[in-house]
C-alpha positions as CSV (number, residue, x, y, z in Angstrom):
1,M,104.7,74.6,113.7
2,M,101.5,74.2,111.7
3,E,101.4,77.9,111.0
4,V,105.0,77.9,109.7
5,Q,104.2,75.0,107.4
6,M,101.1,76.8,106.1
7,E,103.2,80.0,105.4
8,S,105.8,78.0,103.6
9,M,103.3,76.1,101.5
10,A,101.4,79.3,100.7
11,A,104.6,81.1,99.6
12,S,105.6,78.2,97.4
13,I,102.4,78.4,95.3
14,G,102.2,82.2,95.5
15,V,99.0,82.7,97.6
16,S,98.2,84.0,101.0
17,V,97.7,81.8,104.0
18,P,93.9,82.5,104.2
19,V,93.6,81.6,100.5
20,L,95.6,78.4,101.1
21,R,93.4,77.4,104.0
22,F,90.3,78.0,101.9
23,L,91.7,75.9,99.0
24,L,92.5,73.0,101.3
25,C,89.0,73.1,102.8
26,F,87.6,73.5,99.3
27,A,89.4,70.4,98.1
28,A,88.3,68.6,101.2
29,T,84.7,68.8,100.0
30,I,85.5,66.0,97.6
31,P,86.3,63.3,100.1
32,F,83.5,64.6,102.4
33,S,81.1,64.4,99.5
34,F,82.3,60.9,98.7
35,F,81.5,59.6,102.3
36,S,77.9,61.0,102.0
37,R,77.2,58.3,99.4
38,F,77.3,55.7,102.1
39,I,74.7,57.3,104.4
40,S,71.3,55.8,103.8
41,S,69.3,57.5,106.5
42,P,67.8,60.8,105.3
43,F,68.1,62.4,108.7
44,L,71.7,61.4,109.1
45,K,72.5,62.6,105.6
46,H,71.0,66.0,106.5
47,F,72.9,66.1,109.7
48,Y,76.1,65.1,108.0
49,S,75.7,67.7,105.2
50,A,75.0,70.5,107.8
51,S,77.9,69.4,110.1
52,V,80.4,69.2,107.2
53,G,79.3,72.7,106.0
54,V,79.7,74.2,109.4
55,L,83.1,72.6,110.0
56,L,84.6,73.6,106.6
57,S,83.2,77.1,107.0
58,Y,84.8,77.4,110.4
59,L,88.2,76.1,109.2
60,S,88.1,78.4,106.1
61,F,86.7,81.7,107.5
62,G,86.5,81.4,111.2
63,F,83.6,81.4,113.7
64,S,82.1,84.6,112.4
65,S,81.3,83.1,109.0
66,N,78.8,80.7,110.5
67,L,77.1,83.6,112.3
68,H,76.8,85.4,108.9
69,F,75.4,82.3,107.3
70,L,72.8,82.0,110.1
71,V,71.2,85.3,109.0
72,P,69.9,84.4,105.5
73,I,69.1,80.9,106.8
74,F,67.0,82.4,109.5
75,I,65.4,84.9,107.1
76,G,64.4,82.2,104.7
77,Y,63.0,79.7,107.2
78,S,61.2,82.2,109.4
79,S,59.6,83.7,106.2
80,M,58.3,80.3,105.2
81,L,57.1,79.6,108.7
82,F,55.3,82.9,109.5
83,F,54.5,84.3,106.0
84,P,54.0,81.3,103.7
85,H,52.1,83.3,101.0
86,R,54.7,86.1,100.9
87,C,57.8,84.2,101.8
88,G,59.3,84.4,98.3
89,I,59.3,88.1,97.9
90,L,60.3,88.7,101.6
91,T,63.3,86.4,101.4
92,F,64.3,87.9,98.1
93,F,64.5,91.5,99.4
94,L,65.7,90.7,102.9
95,G,68.2,88.2,101.8
96,F,69.6,90.5,99.1
97,G,69.5,93.4,101.6
98,Y,71.8,91.5,104.1
99,L,74.1,90.4,101.3
100,I,74.4,94.0,100.1
101,A,75.1,95.2,103.6
102,C,78.0,92.6,103.9
103,H,79.3,93.7,100.5
104,V,79.4,97.3,101.7
105,Y,81.0,96.4,105.0
106,Y,83.7,94.0,103.7
107,M,84.2,95.4,100.2
108,S,85.5,91.9,99.4
109,G,86.5,92.7,95.8
110,D,89.5,94.7,97.0
111,A,90.6,91.8,99.2
112,W,90.1,89.2,96.4
113,K,92.2,91.3,94.0
114,E,95.0,91.4,96.5
115,G,94.9,87.6,97.2
116,G,92.6,87.7,100.3
117,I,89.5,85.8,101.0
118,D,86.4,86.1,103.3
119,A,83.0,84.5,103.6
120,T,81.2,86.9,101.3
121,G,81.6,84.6,98.3
122,A,80.0,81.7,100.1
123,L,77.3,84.0,101.4
124,M,76.5,84.9,97.8
125,V,75.8,81.3,96.9
126,L,73.8,80.7,100.2
127,T,71.6,83.7,99.5
128,L,70.5,82.3,96.1
129,K,69.7,79.0,97.8
130,V,67.5,80.4,100.5
131,I,65.7,82.7,98.0
132,S,64.9,79.8,95.6
133,C,63.7,77.6,98.4
134,A,61.3,80.2,99.7
135,I,60.0,81.1,96.3
136,N,59.4,77.4,95.5
137,Y,57.6,76.9,98.8
138,N,55.5,80.0,97.8
139,D,54.8,78.4,94.4
140,G,53.7,75.3,96.2
141,S,50.6,77.1,97.4
142,L,49.6,78.2,93.9
143,K,47.6,76.2,91.3
144,E,49.7,74.5,88.7
145,E,47.7,76.2,85.9
146,G,49.6,79.2,84.7
147,L,52.9,78.1,86.2
148,R,56.0,77.7,84.1
149,E,57.6,74.3,83.6
150,A,60.5,75.2,86.0
151,Q,58.0,76.3,88.6
152,K,56.0,73.0,88.4
153,K,59.2,71.0,88.6
154,N,60.7,72.8,91.6
155,R,57.7,73.8,93.6
156,L,57.5,72.5,97.2
157,T,54.1,71.4,98.6
158,R,55.4,71.1,102.1
159,R,57.8,73.2,104.2
160,P,61.1,71.4,104.7
161,S,62.1,70.6,108.3
162,L,64.8,72.7,109.9
163,I,67.4,69.9,109.6
164,E,66.5,69.4,105.9
165,Y,66.8,73.1,105.3
166,I,70.2,73.6,107.0
167,G,71.5,70.4,105.3
168,Y,70.4,71.9,101.9
169,C,72.0,75.2,102.6
170,L,75.4,73.9,103.7
171,C,75.5,70.5,101.9
172,C,79.1,69.3,102.0
173,G,80.6,72.8,101.5
174,T,78.9,73.4,98.1
175,H,78.0,76.9,99.4
176,F,81.7,77.8,99.0
177,A,81.5,78.3,95.2
178,G,78.3,76.6,94.1
179,P,76.9,75.2,92.1
180,V,73.4,76.3,93.2
181,Y,70.8,73.6,93.1
182,E,67.2,73.2,94.0
183,M,65.7,72.0,97.3
184,K,63.5,69.5,95.5
185,D,66.6,67.8,94.0
186,Y,68.4,67.8,97.3
187,L,65.4,66.2,99.1
188,D,65.0,63.5,96.3
189,W,68.8,62.8,96.5
190,S,68.8,62.6,100.3
191,E,65.7,60.4,100.5
192,G,66.6,58.2,97.5
193,K,63.7,59.2,95.3
194,G,63.3,59.8,91.5
195,I,66.5,59.3,89.6
196,W,68.2,58.5,92.9
197,S,65.8,55.8,94.0
198,P,67.4,52.4,94.8
199,G,65.5,50.8,91.9
200,A,66.8,53.3,89.4
201,K,70.0,52.5,87.5
202,G,72.6,54.7,89.2
203,P,75.8,55.5,87.3
204,S,79.3,55.2,88.6
205,P,80.6,58.7,89.4
206,Y,84.3,57.9,89.4
207,C,85.3,58.4,85.7
208,A,83.4,61.7,85.6
209,T,85.1,62.8,88.9
210,I,88.5,62.0,87.6
211,R,87.8,63.9,84.4
212,A,86.8,67.0,86.5
213,L,89.9,66.8,88.6
214,I,92.2,66.5,85.5
215,Q,90.4,69.5,84.1
216,A,91.0,71.4,87.4
217,G,94.7,70.6,87.4
218,F,95.0,71.7,83.8
219,C,93.2,75.0,84.4
220,M,95.2,75.9,87.5
221,G,98.5,75.0,85.7
222,L,97.6,77.2,82.7
223,Y,96.5,80.1,85.0
224,L,99.7,80.0,87.0
225,Y,101.7,80.0,83.7
226,L,99.8,82.9,82.1
227,V,99.1,85.3,85.0
228,P,102.7,86.7,85.3
229,H,102.6,87.6,81.6
230,F,99.2,89.3,81.6
231,P,98.6,91.0,85.0
232,L,95.5,93.1,85.4
233,S,97.6,96.0,86.8
234,R,98.9,97.0,83.4
235,F,95.8,98.9,82.1
236,T,96.9,102.1,83.9
237,D,100.6,101.5,83.1
238,P,102.1,104.4,81.0
239,I,103.7,101.9,78.6
240,Y,100.3,100.3,77.9
241,Q,98.5,103.6,77.6
242,Q,101.0,105.6,75.6
243,E,103.4,103.3,73.8
244,W,101.3,100.4,72.7
245,G,99.1,100.6,69.6
246,F,95.4,99.9,69.4
247,W,95.6,96.3,68.2
248,K,98.2,95.4,70.8
249,R,96.1,96.9,73.6
250,L,93.0,95.1,72.2
251,G,95.0,91.8,72.1
252,Y,96.2,92.3,75.7
253,Q,92.6,92.8,76.8
254,Y,91.8,89.4,75.3
255,M,94.7,87.7,76.9
256,S,94.2,89.1,80.3
257,G,90.5,88.2,80.2
258,L,91.4,84.7,79.0
259,T,94.0,84.3,81.8
260,A,91.6,85.4,84.5
261,R,88.9,82.9,83.3
262,W,91.2,79.9,84.0
263,K,91.0,80.7,87.7
264,Y,87.3,80.4,87.6
265,Y,87.5,77.2,85.5
266,F,89.7,75.7,88.2
267,I,87.3,76.5,91.1
268,W,84.2,75.3,89.2
269,S,86.0,72.1,88.2
270,I,86.7,71.3,91.9
271,S,83.0,72.0,92.7
272,E,81.9,69.8,89.8
273,A,84.1,66.9,91.1
274,S,82.5,67.3,94.6
275,M,79.0,67.3,93.3
276,I,79.6,64.3,91.0
277,I,81.2,62.1,93.6
278,S,78.3,62.7,96.0
279,G,75.8,61.7,93.3
280,L,73.8,65.0,93.8
281,G,75.1,66.3,90.4
282,F,73.5,63.4,88.5
283,S,70.6,64.6,86.3
284,G,69.5,61.5,84.3
285,W,70.6,59.6,81.2
286,T,71.1,60.7,77.6
287,D,68.9,59.4,74.8
288,S,71.9,58.0,73.0
289,S,72.6,54.3,72.5
290,P,74.0,53.2,74.8
291,P,72.7,55.9,77.2
292,K,75.3,57.9,79.1
293,P,74.9,59.6,82.5
294,R,74.4,63.4,82.5
295,W,76.0,65.4,85.3
296,D,74.3,68.7,84.5
297,G,73.5,69.5,88.1
298,A,77.2,69.6,88.8
299,K,78.3,71.5,85.8
300,N,79.0,75.2,86.2
301,V,81.0,76.0,83.1
302,D,81.6,74.7,79.6
303,I,85.1,75.9,78.7
304,I,84.9,75.3,75.0
305,G,81.4,76.8,74.9
306,V,82.6,80.1,76.5
307,E,85.9,80.5,74.6
308,F,84.3,79.7,71.2
309,A,80.8,81.0,71.6
310,K,79.1,81.8,68.3
311,S,76.7,84.2,69.9
312,A,76.7,86.3,73.1
313,V,73.2,85.0,73.7
314,V,74.5,81.5,74.6
315,I,77.3,82.6,77.0
316,P,75.0,82.4,80.1
317,T,74.3,78.8,79.2
318,F,78.1,78.1,79.3
319,W,79.4,80.4,82.1
320,N,78.4,80.1,85.8
321,I,75.7,77.9,84.4
322,Q,73.7,77.3,87.6
323,V,73.7,81.0,88.6
324,S,72.6,81.9,85.1
325,T,69.8,79.3,85.4
326,W,68.8,80.8,88.8
327,L,68.6,84.3,87.3
328,R,66.5,83.1,84.4
329,H,64.0,81.2,86.6
330,Y,63.8,83.6,89.6
331,V,64.3,87.0,87.9
332,Y,64.0,87.1,84.1
333,E,61.0,84.8,83.6
334,R,59.1,86.3,86.5
335,L,59.4,89.8,85.0
336,I,57.6,88.8,81.8
337,Q,54.0,89.8,81.8
338,T,51.5,87.1,80.7
339,G,50.9,87.1,77.0
340,K,53.9,89.4,76.3
341,K,57.4,88.7,75.0
342,P,60.5,89.6,77.0
343,G,62.5,92.6,75.9
344,F,65.5,94.6,76.8
345,F,63.9,95.7,80.1
346,Q,63.9,92.1,81.5
347,L,67.4,91.6,80.3
348,L,68.7,94.8,81.8
349,V,67.0,94.2,85.2
350,T,68.4,90.6,85.3
351,Q,71.9,91.8,84.6
352,T,71.6,94.6,87.2
353,I,70.5,92.1,89.8
354,S,73.5,89.9,88.9
355,A,75.8,92.9,89.2
356,I,74.4,93.7,92.7
357,W,74.8,90.1,93.7
358,H,78.4,90.2,92.8
359,G,79.1,93.3,94.8
360,L,78.8,97.1,94.8
361,Y,81.7,98.0,92.6
362,P,81.4,100.2,89.5
363,G,83.2,97.5,87.4
364,Y,80.5,94.9,88.2
365,L,77.7,97.3,87.2
366,I,79.4,98.4,84.1
367,F,80.2,94.9,83.0
368,F,76.6,93.6,83.4
369,V,75.1,96.6,81.6
370,Q,77.7,96.0,78.9
371,S,76.5,92.3,78.9
372,A,72.9,93.4,78.3
373,L,74.0,95.5,75.4
374,M,76.3,92.7,74.1
375,I,73.5,90.2,74.1
376,A,71.0,92.6,72.5
377,G,73.4,93.3,69.7
378,S,74.1,89.6,69.2
379,R,70.4,89.0,68.8
380,V,70.2,91.6,66.0
381,I,73.0,89.8,64.1
382,Y,71.3,86.4,64.7
383,R,68.0,87.7,63.3
384,W,69.8,89.0,60.2
385,Q,71.5,85.6,59.8
386,Q,68.1,83.8,60.1
387,G,66.6,86.1,57.4
388,V,69.2,85.1,54.8
389,P,67.8,82.4,52.4
390,P,69.8,79.1,52.1
391,T,70.8,80.0,48.6
392,K,73.0,82.8,49.9
393,A,75.3,80.5,52.0
394,L,78.2,82.9,51.7
395,V,76.3,85.8,53.2
396,K,74.9,83.5,56.0
397,N,78.4,82.2,56.9
398,A,79.7,85.8,56.9
399,L,77.0,86.7,59.4
400,V,77.8,83.6,61.6
401,F,81.5,84.7,61.6
402,M,80.5,88.3,62.3
403,N,78.5,87.2,65.4
404,F,81.4,85.1,66.6
405,A,84.0,87.9,66.2
406,Y,81.5,90.4,67.7
407,T,81.1,88.2,70.8
408,L,84.8,87.6,71.1
409,L,85.7,91.3,71.0
410,V,82.9,92.6,73.2
411,L,83.1,89.9,75.8
412,N,86.8,90.3,76.4
413,Y,86.5,94.1,76.3
414,S,83.6,94.1,78.8
415,C,85.1,91.5,81.2
416,I,88.0,93.9,82.2
417,G,85.5,95.9,84.3
418,F,84.5,92.7,86.1
419,M,88.1,92.0,87.0
420,V,89.6,95.4,87.9
421,L,86.4,96.6,89.6
422,S,87.4,100.3,90.1
423,L,85.8,103.0,87.9
424,Y,89.1,104.5,87.0
425,E,90.8,101.3,85.9
426,T,87.6,100.2,84.0
427,L,87.4,103.5,82.1
428,A,91.1,103.5,81.5
429,S,91.0,100.1,79.9
430,Y,87.9,100.8,77.9
431,G,89.2,104.2,76.8
432,S,92.5,102.7,75.6
433,V,90.6,101.0,72.8
434,Y,88.3,104.0,72.2
435,F,85.3,102.3,73.9
436,I,84.9,100.1,70.8
437,G,83.2,97.3,72.9
438,T,80.5,99.8,74.0
439,I,80.0,101.7,70.7
440,L,79.8,98.5,68.6
441,P,76.8,96.9,70.4
442,I,74.9,100.2,70.4
443,A,75.6,100.7,66.7
444,V,74.4,97.2,65.9
445,I,71.3,97.6,68.0
446,L,70.4,100.9,66.2
447,L,71.3,99.4,62.8
448,G,68.8,96.7,63.6
449,Y,66.0,99.3,63.5
450,V,67.2,100.4,60.0
451,I,68.0,97.1,58.4
452,K,65.0,94.9,59.1
453,P,65.7,91.2,58.8
454,G,63.4,89.1,56.7
455,K,61.3,86.4,58.2
456,P,63.3,83.3,59.3
457,V,63.5,80.9,56.4
458,R,63.5,78.0,58.8
459,S,60.5,77.5,61.0
460,K,62.6,75.8,63.7
461,A,64.8,78.8,64.3
462,R,66.0,78.9,67.9
463,K,63.5,81.1,69.7
464,E,65.8,81.7,72.6
465,Q,68.1,83.8,70.4
């Protein structure tokens, strides 16, 4: 009877039964996270977090999922236990190695495109957690001198207990779709320390949770409305390839990319609600008067920031925010040699790691290489913009608009590879617009060697650009 009801409900919203089961368990993370607020004992909070994670994983993916999750959990903890001075690098390569093996075995991207689901997505989030925990424990044995601010903030001076570690890994189902967070923050939250201490002024999470849920409902509604009109299967359709003109094909690429993003916005909005209601997503107060609570730890996307980004450089700060932060702290910054500035190499390696983390599909690799080119080209335009004196406001504004239009075009061109995954479909979509989103960044980068920007006229120019 239950199975019949599940099939009927799944058919009514146009998803498969496994996806519906996952969505129900995913939504259940919100009430489970709410109840965690009332557990004061750290041990019981860890036990509750671990138990809820195991239960929801079992209901979503079956018994085998928890066996898969045990592997990176075991890798990370045993590395900290037996190789404390090498645990970071060991966990990084062994954890990624197991994730890659699962990507190859399941090839989940094909199932996801066809409306299926498996535990690989959750395993991706879990892998980042165990790696960051091991690296931070490794950093705890180093002297603070020479460490970056993020390393000082997140370093662990003691090895977490096993129950703390498992609670962190599976906390209330946040391993389903993130966000990724630090072990240090989880321990402070569970033990009532720092901004979570009883003496600190804690904010009410309810308004922020309701806002996230309203956002989730809007995103899902818009996605369900748009997706029948802009399916990803059209890029190899003879009508698209042969009858449509260049501008219509380019416009369709934008609309299909926009449509697909609303699905991610929905998922991350649910995750945000779960993290906020638990209190773990709280990250302090603003400096405004009166001060307002910040929920940065729960936030994984800034929709307005993504859709109206003025520069490709800032997109990682708006899209999949916590994973982007993880990549910056644990890959990008650690590739920079002391006394030297980062360059295209660090950017390319970081984007390649991100591609491998997502899965071994040509579309992923092409997209993230494209992203490296896109960001490098946007930096060139920004440097030109900063070199224009204030007296030439028209020229400066033209360059600002140029960077915005460049980002809009290249992002929505590039993201097709991320969505269709196959080499044939990716090249078909790119070729249909004459590879403009690949040629343009390369041309801008090369032009940057010819047209040297002047020195920034404002000393407080944003260095991260």
